[in-house]
VOPAGU-2260 file (C-alpha; in pm, 1 decimal, decimal comma):
REM VOPAGU-2260
SITE   aa  ch    i         X         Y         Z
SITE  UNK   A    0    8315,6   22785,9    3513,9
SITE  UNK   A    1    8362,6   22430,6    3559,5
SITE  UNK   A    2    8117,1   22164,8    3616,7
SITE  UNK   A    3    8002,8   22109,7    3977,6
SITE  UNK   A    4    7779,6   21862,4    3928,1
SITE  UNK   A    5    7736,7   21522,2    3677,6
SITE  UNK   A    6    7755,1   21572,7    3311,3
SITE  UNK   A    7    7521,3   21383,5    3046,7
SITE  UNK   A    8    7776,2   21466,7    2735,6
SITE  UNK   A    9    7622,1   21381,7    2379,6
SITE  UNK   A   10    7827,4   21134,0    2182,6
SITE  UNK   A   11    7846,2   20990,8    1842,6
SITE  UNK   A   12    8010,1   20733,7    1636,6
SITE  UNK   A   13    8197,3   20925,8    1348,3
SITE  UNK   A   14    8243,9   20597,2    1118,6
SITE  UNK   A   15    8001,3   20704,1     911,3
SITE  UNK   A   16    7953,5   21086,9     906,3
SITE  UNK   A   17    7734,4   21303,3     652,8
SITE  UNK   A   18    7930,3   21550,6     454,4
SITE  UNK   A   19    7769,5   21834,5     248,5
SITE  UNK   A   20    7879,0   21838,1     -93,4
SITE  UNK   A   21    8040,6   22098,9    -248,0
SITE  UNK   A   22    7809,0   22257,6    -632,4
SITE  UNK   A   23    7916,2   22129,7    -974,9
SITE  UNK   A   24    8055,5   21845,2    -907,7
SITE  UNK   A   25    7995,9   21435,2    -918,2
SITE  UNK   A   26    8126,7   21198,7    -662,3
SITE  UNK   A   27    8141,3   20789,7    -760,3
SITE  UNK   A   28    8036,3   20538,2    -501,8
SITE  UNK   A   29    8340,9   20346,9    -354,9
SITE  UNK   A   30    8552,9   20701,3    -447,8
SITE  UNK   A   31    8794,9   20874,1    -243,7
SITE  UNK   A   32    8687,1   21209,4     -71,0
SITE  UNK   A   33    8833,6   21473,1      83,7
SITE  UNK   A   34    8723,8   21770,5     209,9
SITE  UNK   A   35    8785,7   22137,3      81,6
SITE  UNK   A   36    8860,9   22474,8     297,9
SITE  UNK   A   37    8521,9   22554,7     348,3
SITE  UNK   A   38    8449,0   22183,4     508,9
SITE  UNK   A   39    8287,4   22074,8     178,6
SITE  UNK   A   40    8294,9   21669,4      29,1
SITE  UNK   A   41    8470,6   21707,4    -317,7
SITE  UNK   A   42    8622,2   21422,8    -507,1
SITE  UNK   A   43    9000,0   21345,1    -379,8
SITE  UNK   A   44    9211,1   21545,1    -666,0
SITE  UNK   A   45    9562,1   21691,7    -718,6
SITE  UNK   A   46    9491,0   22022,1    -423,2
SITE  UNK   A   47    9738,3   22073,0    -118,4
SITE  UNK   A   48    9460,3   22223,8      41,0
SITE  UNK   A   49    9236,5   21938,1      87,3
SITE  UNK   A   50    9172,7   21674,5     422,8
SITE  UNK   A   51    9088,3   21315,4     345,3
SITE  UNK   A   52    8794,7   21232,6     460,8
SITE  UNK   A   53    8742,3   20878,3     376,3
SITE  UNK   A   54    8510,0   20623,1     140,9
SITE  UNK   A   55    8205,7   20721,2     -36,0
SITE  UNK   A   56    7908,9   20512,1      40,4
SITE  UNK   A   57    7713,0   20612,9    -268,5
SITE  UNK   A   58    7750,5   20889,1    -595,7
SITE  UNK   A   59    7610,7   21208,0    -558,2
SITE  UNK   A   60    7559,4   21399,5    -838,2
SITE  UNK   A   61    7541,6   21776,8    -767,6
SITE  UNK   A   62    7620,4   21926,0   -1107,5
SITE  UNK   A   63    7348,3   22157,2   -1144,2
SITE  UNK   A   64    7301,6   22247,4    -786,1
SITE  UNK   A   65    7473,0   22512,4    -527,4
SITE  UNK   A   66    7710,2   22397,0    -260,6
SITE  UNK   A   67    7544,5   22206,4      42,1
SITE  UNK   A   68    7245,8   22139,1    -166,8
SITE  UNK   A   69    7336,1   21778,9     -91,6
SITE  UNK   A   70    7514,4   21585,5      90,2
SITE  UNK   A   71    7753,3   21241,8     138,4
SITE  UNK   A   72    7795,2   20990,4     349,1
SITE  UNK   A   73    8165,6   20912,3     417,3
SITE  UNK   A   74    8281,1   20597,6     520,2
SITE  UNK   A   75    8581,7   20685,7     806,4
SITE  UNK   A   76    8785,3   20497,3    1064,4
SITE  UNK   A   77    8902,3   20217,7     845,1
SITE  UNK   A   78    9187,3   20153,7     582,4
SITE  UNK   A   79    9087,6   20161,8     256,4
SITE  UNK   A   80    9237,9   19977,9     -64,4
SITE  UNK   A   81    9272,9   20215,6    -326,5
SITE  UNK   A   82    9520,5   20216,3    -712,9
SITE  UNK   A   83    9813,8   20392,7    -675,5
SITE  UNK   A   84   10051,7   20541,5    -988,8
SITE  UNK   A   85   10365,5   20284,4    -930,1
SITE  UNK   A   86   10582,7   20448,5    -707,2
SITE  UNK   A   87   10472,0   20301,6    -445,3
SITE  UNK   A   88   10603,9   19905,4    -310,0
SITE  UNK   A   89   10689,6   19705,4      44,3
SITE  UNK   A   90   10917,6   19981,2      77,2
SITE  UNK   A   91   10683,0   20238,9     189,3
SITE  UNK   A   92   10503,3   20038,3     442,1
SITE  UNK   A   93   10391,4   20323,1     684,0
SITE  UNK   A   94   10555,2   20616,7     477,6
SITE  UNK   A   95   10299,2   20869,2     369,3
SITE  UNK   A   96   10052,8   20833,5      56,1
SITE  UNK   A   97    9947,9   21148,9    -148,4
SITE  UNK   A   98    9588,5   21223,6    -329,6
SITE  UNK   A   99    9628,6   21174,4    -710,6
SITE  UNK   A  100    9253,6   21187,7    -810,8
SITE  UNK   A  101    8908,7   21017,3    -636,8
SITE  UNK   A  102    9065,8   20634,8    -670,2
SITE  UNK   A  103    9440,6   20674,9    -702,6
SITE  UNK   A  104    9677,1   20792,7    -447,6
SITE  UNK   A  105   10129,0   20806,9    -485,7
SITE  UNK   A  106   10468,1   20895,0    -275,5
SITE  UNK   A  107   10686,9   21128,4    -326,3
SITE  UNK   A  108   10746,0   21457,7    -264,8
SITE  UNK   A  109   10460,1   21607,8    -315,8
SITE  UNK   A  110   10355,8   21811,0      16,7
SITE  UNK   A  111   10363,5   22116,2    -166,7
SITE  UNK   A  112   10128,0   22045,0    -452,5
SITE  UNK   A  113    9936,1   21710,4    -317,3
SITE  UNK   A  114    9743,4   21654,4       2,3
SITE  UNK   A  115    9784,0   21373,7     279,0
SITE  UNK   A  116    9572,4   21066,4     183,1
SITE  UNK   A  117    9727,2   20892,0     501,4
SITE  UNK   A  118    9976,5   20606,9     627,1
SITE  UNK   A  119   10044,1   20286,5     378,2
SITE  UNK   A  120    9965,8   19993,2     586,3
SITE  UNK   A  121    9953,6   19748,7     300,9
SITE  UNK   A  122   10077,5   19696,6     -43,9
SITE  UNK   A  123    9890,2   19430,9    -232,0
SITE  UNK   A  124    9912,5   19394,4    -646,8
SITE  UNK   A  125    9496,1   19529,3    -644,3
SITE  UNK   A  126    9661,7   19826,1    -465,2
SITE  UNK   A  127    9750,2   20005,4    -143,5
SITE  UNK   A  128    9574,8   20002,5     184,0
SITE  UNK   A  129    9594,1   20315,8     295,8
SITE  UNK   A  130    9451,9   20465,8     689,9
SITE  UNK   A  131    9374,8   20811,5     794,1
SITE  UNK   A  132    9620,2   20969,6     990,5
SITE  UNK   A  133    9484,6   21259,5    1248,7
SITE  UNK   A  134    9569,7   21599,1    1152,6
SITE  UNK   A  135    9722,3   21844,1    1325,4
SITE  UNK   A  136    9687,2   22209,9    1249,0
SITE  UNK   A  137    9957,8   22429,6    1243,7
SITE  UNK   A  138    9997,1   22710,6    1496,3
SITE  UNK   A  139    9943,5   23032,0    1344,9
SITE  UNK   A  140   10282,3   23260,3    1393,3
SITE  UNK   A  141   10220,2   23512,4    1609,7
SITE  UNK   A  142   10317,2   23882,7    1461,3
SITE  UNK   A  143   10618,5   24037,4    1571,0
SITE  UNK   A  144   10791,4   23688,5    1705,9
């Protein structure tokens, strides 16, 4: 039913989010953080189903804990400088980079095996600058179509 009067809709800044961490893992401060299919924070790694979140603001050790027992603050909505594997040069500006591990990205035809880190917005000797991109879920095909 549509509104019939003004509504005081709550809002929150999303530059820093606190995300529950998967169990049995270590996430280092300053590392690349992603979300797994359960929405839990994981260190960046080669996997096709991760969603890039941003940079860990502190370290979390959940190696002896269950999933969700600890949380991590993740900085978002900024470009972060990550290491690269040598595959990225200036010609890749504004192209997609893929997650290799918790501090390294790469380019190439990796869509089936790697998760997207984001768009390359700068290439320097010390690393490449990556900004997150908005994720669009692909619609599930209807049965019988």
